[in-house]
C-alpha positions as CSV (number, residue, x, y, z in Angstrom):
1,M,-15.7,48.4,-10.0
2,I,-16.8,45.9,-7.1
3,R,-19.1,44.1,-9.5
4,N,-16.1,43.8,-12.5
5,T,-13.8,42.3,-9.9
6,F,-16.3,39.9,-8.5
7,F,-18.0,38.9,-11.8
8,D,-14.5,38.5,-13.6
9,L,-14.3,34.6,-14.6
10,T,-11.1,35.1,-16.6
11,S,-9.0,35.9,-13.9
12,D,-8.4,32.1,-12.3
13,C,-9.0,30.3,-16.1
14,A,-5.9,27.8,-16.7
15,P,-4.4,28.2,-20.2
16,M,-5.7,26.6,-22.8
17,E,-3.0,24.3,-24.0
18,E,-2.9,23.1,-19.9
19,V,-6.7,22.4,-20.4
20,R,-6.3,20.4,-23.6
21,Q,-3.3,18.3,-21.8
22,R,-5.4,17.0,-18.6
23,V,-8.2,16.3,-21.2
24,E,-6.1,14.1,-23.6
25,Y,-4.1,12.5,-20.6
26,N,-7.3,11.7,-18.9
27,A,-8.7,10.1,-22.0
28,S,-5.6,8.3,-22.5
29,V,-5.6,4.4,-22.3
30,K,-3.1,3.3,-19.8
31,S,-2.6,-0.1,-17.2
32,S,-3.9,2.5,-14.1
33,N,-7.2,3.2,-15.8
34,L,-7.8,-0.4,-17.2
35,I,-7.4,-1.7,-13.8
36,I,-9.7,0.8,-12.2
37,L,-12.1,-0.2,-15.6
38,V,-11.9,-3.8,-14.1
39,L,-12.6,-2.7,-10.7
40,A,-15.6,-0.5,-11.5
41,I,-16.5,-3.5,-13.4
42,L,-16.4,-5.6,-10.3
43,I,-18.3,-3.1,-7.8
44,A,-21.2,-3.2,-10.9
45,C,-21.9,-6.9,-10.4
46,I,-21.3,-6.7,-6.7
47,G,-24.4,-4.4,-7.3
48,L,-26.2,-5.9,-9.5
49,N,-26.2,-9.4,-7.7
50,M,-26.9,-7.3,-4.4
51,N,-29.9,-5.2,-6.5
52,S,-28.3,-2.4,-5.1
53,I,-28.9,0.7,-7.0
54,T,-26.6,2.7,-4.4
55,V,-23.5,0.7,-5.4
56,L,-24.6,0.7,-9.5
57,I,-24.0,4.6,-8.9
58,G,-20.6,4.3,-7.4
59,A,-19.3,2.4,-9.8
60,M,-20.5,4.3,-12.6
61,L,-18.8,7.2,-10.7
62,I,-15.5,5.8,-10.2
63,S,-15.0,4.3,-13.8
64,P,-12.9,5.8,-16.1
65,L,-14.9,6.0,-18.9
66,M,-16.0,9.5,-18.8
67,G,-12.2,10.7,-19.7
68,G,-12.6,10.2,-23.6
69,I,-16.3,11.7,-23.4
70,V,-15.1,15.0,-22.3
71,A,-12.3,14.6,-24.9
72,I,-14.5,14.1,-27.7
73,G,-16.8,16.8,-26.2
74,Y,-13.5,19.1,-26.0
75,G,-12.6,18.3,-29.0
76,M,-15.8,19.3,-31.0
77,A,-15.7,22.5,-29.1
78,I,-12.6,23.6,-30.4
79,Y,-12.6,21.6,-33.7
80,D,-10.1,19.2,-33.7
81,I,-11.3,16.5,-35.6
82,H,-7.9,14.3,-34.7
83,L,-8.6,15.2,-31.1
84,I,-12.4,13.6,-31.9
85,R,-11.2,10.3,-33.5
86,R,-8.1,9.6,-31.3
87,S,-10.6,10.1,-28.0
88,A,-13.3,8.1,-30.0
89,M,-11.1,5.1,-30.7
90,R,-9.7,5.0,-26.7
91,E,-13.6,5.3,-25.9
92,C,-14.0,2.3,-28.3
93,K,-11.1,0.3,-26.7
94,M,-11.9,1.0,-23.4
95,K,-15.6,-0.5,-23.7
96,C,-14.5,-3.6,-25.5
97,V,-12.6,-4.0,-22.6
98,S,-15.5,-3.3,-20.3
99,Y,-18.3,-5.2,-22.2
100,R,-16.1,-8.7,-22.4
């Protein structure tokens, strides 16, 4: 009895619709994500100029590019081709902003 309640992973599970909404929200291209992306680019430039790996890792951690990658993976997991396409296009837009 204790083993069943101790290892029960479904008791604290979020509904699938809520998970989908959070993934899509984090993958969206909004002004706040673009501002954070520009700040991450500036921090990465400072890290490159200072030759500091710690600052570069910090810039990667605050970069919002991971949301699109997570959304693509989630779309593959649930076999949703529309989510995969939207997320890939959003990721391409964010990468175009970061490379310019």
